[in-house]
Backbone bond lengths (Angstrom), bond angles and torsions (degrees), N, CA, C in turn:
res aa  C-N    CA-C-N  psi(-1)  N-CA   C-N-CA  omega(-1)  CA-C   N-CA-C  phi
1 M - - - 1.449 - - 1.521 109.38 -
2 I 1.313 117.18 135.69 1.453 122.65 -178.19 1.525 109.23 -94.61
3 N 1.330 114.87 129.73 1.457 120.46 175.91 1.522 107.72 -96.96
4 L 1.319 117.69 112.06 1.452 121.22 -177.54 1.517 113.13 -82.14
5 D 1.304 118.36 -13.32 1.461 123.12 -180.00 1.531 110.63 48.79
6 L 1.321 116.10 55.51 1.459 121.69 179.81 1.513 110.16 -86.08
7 Q 1.308 115.57 135.10 1.455 120.13 177.62 1.521 108.76 -97.07
8 Q 1.314 115.70 145.51 1.459 120.93 -179.48 1.520 109.62 -59.64
9 S 1.311 115.93 136.21 1.458 119.71 -179.42 1.524 110.17 -74.56
10 E 1.319 114.04 151.40 1.451 120.61 176.24 1.524 107.87 -112.44
11 P 1.310 118.01 152.58 1.466 119.64 179.24 1.529 110.28 -61.27
12 F 1.333 115.03 148.65 1.455 119.42 177.56 1.517 109.25 -64.95
13 T 1.303 117.10 131.91 1.458 120.56 172.45 1.514 109.23 -109.32
14 N 1.315 116.68 -31.08 1.450 121.25 178.53 1.527 107.50 -162.39
15 L 1.297 116.54 122.67 1.455 121.59 179.63 1.515 107.24 -127.97
16 K 1.320 116.69 121.42 1.453 120.36 -179.04 1.520 108.91 -99.57
17 V 1.328 116.48 123.40 1.462 122.55 177.00 1.525 108.34 -127.43
18 T 1.316 115.06 166.93 1.458 120.88 -178.82 1.516 109.95 -107.59
19 L 1.330 116.76 120.62 1.461 121.00 175.31 1.524 108.35 -86.07
20 L 1.314 116.16 126.95 1.460 121.12 177.43 1.521 108.64 -107.29
21 L 1.320 116.78 125.97 1.460 122.22 -179.72 1.525 108.64 -115.95
22 E 1.308 114.94 136.43 1.463 120.03 -178.99 1.525 108.44 -133.82
23 A 1.337 115.84 126.49 1.463 120.82 175.30 1.531 106.81 -82.58
24 L 1.317 117.02 120.66 1.459 122.20 -178.60 1.524 110.74 -89.05
25 T 1.319 116.25 156.70 1.474 120.27 -179.78 1.526 111.71 -64.01
26 S 1.302 116.97 -22.57 1.473 121.44 178.97 1.526 112.41 -75.57
27 G 1.330 116.81 -4.93 1.461 120.52 -177.49 1.522 112.16 94.09
28 Q 1.320 117.13 -11.02 1.467 121.35 177.74 1.529 109.73 -82.28
29 F 1.326 113.91 173.23 1.464 120.91 176.65 1.518 108.99 -122.74
30 A 1.313 115.96 138.22 1.466 121.83 173.86 1.519 106.70 -107.16
31 A 1.303 115.64 139.24 1.465 121.29 177.99 1.520 108.10 -130.41
32 S 1.316 114.98 140.63 1.471 120.04 177.82 1.517 108.87 -146.91
33 I 1.324 114.67 169.17 1.465 121.82 176.99 1.528 106.47 -103.25
34 G 1.334 116.87 121.82 1.465 120.92 -177.06 1.514 113.43 -55.15
35 E 1.316 117.01 -39.76 1.454 121.59 -177.69 1.528 112.57 -79.03
36 F 1.329 117.44 -15.78 1.468 123.70 178.89 1.529 107.63 -130.81
37 P 1.325 118.76 76.07 1.460 121.09 -172.26 1.533 114.76 -60.14
38 D 1.318 118.09 -22.59 1.462 119.55 179.30 1.534 112.04 -81.86
39 C 1.310 117.65 -3.76 1.466 122.35 176.61 1.527 106.56 -93.72
40 R 1.356 116.05 97.84 1.462 121.35 -171.68 1.533 110.24 -142.01
41 V 1.332 116.15 142.55 1.466 121.75 176.93 1.530 109.40 -135.71
42 K 1.326 115.35 161.51 1.469 122.57 172.49 1.516 107.87 -124.83
43 A 1.335 115.36 142.31 1.464 119.72 179.37 1.529 109.17 -148.00
44 E 1.328 115.51 168.06 1.453 120.66 -175.95 1.523 113.59 -79.48
45 T 1.342 116.98 -24.56 1.465 119.89 177.50 1.527 109.66 -130.00
46 R 1.317 114.81 163.73 1.469 121.23 178.76 1.527 109.94 -61.97
47 E 1.323 117.52 -44.75 1.457 122.40 -177.71 1.529 111.36 -64.58
48 K 1.339 116.67 -41.43 1.465 119.93 177.86 1.528 110.75 -65.96
49 A 1.321 116.92 -37.66 1.471 120.17 178.74 1.531 110.45 -63.53
50 I 1.331 115.90 -42.17 1.473 119.89 178.37 1.526 110.09 -64.00
51 A 1.316 117.18 -47.26 1.470 120.60 -179.36 1.528 111.19 -62.20
52 Q 1.328 116.89 -41.02 1.473 120.20 -179.31 1.522 112.13 -68.22
53 I 1.326 117.14 -41.97 1.477 118.69 -179.06 1.521 109.58 -67.58
54 Q 1.327 117.51 -37.02 1.467 120.09 178.00 1.527 110.47 -64.46
55 A 1.317 117.22 -44.95 1.468 120.58 179.90 1.527 110.90 -65.79
56 T 1.334 116.01 -42.27 1.470 120.29 179.54 1.524 110.58 -62.45
57 F 1.325 115.88 -43.63 1.466 119.51 -178.12 1.525 111.43 -69.11
58 L 1.313 117.85 -41.16 1.468 120.07 177.84 1.524 110.90 -61.90
59 E 1.317 117.17 -37.10 1.466 120.77 176.57 1.535 109.98 -65.85
60 R 1.308 115.47 -40.80 1.470 119.39 179.97 1.528 111.23 -66.85
61 L 1.318 117.38 -35.12 1.468 120.87 -179.57 1.528 112.65 -62.22
62 K 1.319 116.53 -22.77 1.462 119.55 179.16 1.530 111.46 -63.27
63 N 1.329 117.06 -23.73 1.462 121.83 -177.69 1.528 113.07 -106.74
64 I 1.319 116.24 7.70 1.467 120.16 -177.56 1.518 109.60 -106.65
65 E 1.315 115.20 136.66 1.462 121.52 175.79 1.522 107.83 -120.95
66 A 1.306 116.82 129.90 1.463 121.71 177.91 1.516 108.68 -95.99
67 I 1.311 116.11 125.84 1.462 121.93 179.77 1.517 108.50 -122.82
68 S 1.301 115.90 128.74 1.459 121.03 176.04 1.521 108.51 -85.99
69 W 1.318 116.21 132.55 1.469 120.78 -177.54 1.512 109.77 -127.50
70 N 1.313 116.98 119.31 1.460 122.32 174.06 1.520 107.90 -85.22
71 V 1.309 116.10 105.61 1.457 121.47 -176.90 1.528 109.37 -73.47
72 P 1.334 117.01 121.64 1.466 119.02 178.44 1.533 110.35 -74.31
73 I 1.307 115.73 124.68 1.463 121.05 179.10 1.520 107.76 -116.20
74 Q 1.319 115.03 124.73 1.456 119.67 -179.53 1.526 108.93 -80.86
75 V 1.312 115.87 120.08 1.447 121.22 179.19 1.525 107.10 -99.20
76 S 1.296 115.26 120.25 1.462 118.99 179.51 1.523 109.10 -111.90
77 E 1.309 115.13 154.11 1.455 118.83 179.87 1.527 109.04 -74.69
78 P 1.324 116.94 152.66 1.467 119.97 178.23 1.532 110.59 -58.10
79 T 1.319 116.49 148.20 1.468 120.28 -176.27 1.518 112.78 -61.98
80 W 1.321 117.91 -28.66 1.464 119.70 -178.91 1.533 112.22 -71.58
81 M 1.353 117.21 -17.14 1.465 120.06 -177.27 1.520 113.05 -62.38
82 K 1.320 118.16 -27.48 1.467 118.53 -179.71 1.525 111.59 -67.83
83 F 1.349 116.82 -16.00 1.463 120.62 178.97 1.527 112.47 -100.46
84 A 1.329 117.17 -7.33 1.456 120.88 -177.98 1.525 109.91 -63.28
85 G 1.319 115.80 130.84 1.454 121.43 177.55 1.519 115.01 79.66
86 V 1.313 117.64 7.69 1.465 119.71 -177.10 1.542 111.69 -64.46
87 F 1.341 117.44 -26.34 1.472 120.73 -178.98 1.529 112.85 -104.58
88 K 1.337 118.38 14.04 1.463 120.26 -173.44 1.532 113.79 -61.77
89 D 1.319 118.59 -29.43 1.471 120.80 -179.65 1.531 112.19 -108.14
90 D 1.324 117.94 13.97 1.465 122.32 -177.62 1.528 109.25 -90.16
91 A 1.324 117.28 112.80 1.475 122.16 -177.65 1.524 111.19 -64.50
92 D 1.332 117.56 -38.23 1.470 120.25 179.55 1.532 110.75 -63.97
93 F 1.316 116.70 -41.72 1.461 120.55 179.40 1.531 110.11 -64.87
94 A 1.311 116.93 -39.99 1.469 120.75 178.38 1.527 110.33 -61.29
95 A 1.322 117.20 -39.29 1.460 120.79 179.23 1.530 110.57 -67.21
96 I 1.308 117.13 -40.12 1.472 121.07 178.31 1.523 109.74 -63.40
97 M 1.326 117.44 -45.16 1.458 120.84 179.60 1.527 112.12 -63.14
98 E 1.321 116.68 -37.74 1.468 120.62 178.27 1.527 109.99 -65.63
99 S 1.317 117.22 -39.05 1.454 121.57 177.55 1.527 110.78 -63.74
100 I 1.315 117.41 -41.92 1.462 121.49 178.65 1.524 110.32 -64.68
101 R 1.337 117.39 -42.71 1.471 121.18 178.57 1.529 110.90 -61.64
102 A 1.320 116.13 -42.39 1.460 120.29 -178.98 1.529 110.73 -63.22
103 E 1.328 117.76 -39.70 1.466 120.87 178.86 1.521 111.06 -67.87
104 R 1.299 117.35 -34.92 1.463 120.62 -178.83 1.531 112.03 -67.46
105 I 1.322 117.23 -36.81 1.470 119.57 -176.55 1.531 112.16 -94.13
106 S 1.326 117.57 -1.06 1.455 121.68 -178.89 1.527 110.87 -72.74
107 D 1.355 116.20 142.08 1.468 121.21 175.92 1.520 110.98 -90.91
108 D 1.314 117.29 -0.76 1.460 122.40 -178.30 1.526 110.14 -75.70
109 E 1.339 116.33 117.80 1.456 120.35 179.29 1.525 111.23 -108.13
110 S 1.321 117.53 20.50 1.455 120.77 -176.35 1.528 113.02 -65.92
111 E 1.298 118.37 -24.74 1.449 120.93 -179.34 1.527 113.28 -90.59
112 V 1.334 117.21 -3.32 1.450 120.67 -178.81 1.513 109.61 -85.71
113 D 1.325 117.25 125.93 1.464 122.61 176.70 1.516 107.53 -90.90
114 P 1.347 118.29 109.67 1.463 121.22 -176.06 1.537 113.42 -59.52
115 S 1.327 117.69 -28.02 1.473 119.97 -178.49 1.522 111.03 -67.68
116 Y 1.304 116.88 -21.83 1.473 121.39 179.92 1.533 110.55 -67.02
117 Y 1.327 116.82 -31.86 1.457 120.76 -175.58 1.524 113.40 -96.65
118 L 1.295 118.52 -0.51 1.498 120.53 -178.01 1.473 112.78 -95.65
């Protein structure tokens, strides 16, 4: 069974949408809601198109319910984590790491070939 973790909707107090107005070649105006592209009207003037789209959308909002949904995302550990600490009790590995540390802090540059860096 899937738990959708849906929260109870609250009444709209303020919803901001984008009104899109288009002047048609016929001289009419088309108006739509950017967030609801299928909510569209045509009218003879720009003002009538705005008034009609607002009325149409407010009527449509009466049948719309907003539900907040917390999407469950499965967080998995990185694949390399299953190998973390695999050498923690290995004496040979500890000796290798100590050798690497000693070389890193050494001031001896006798093994460095200067031509490699030029």
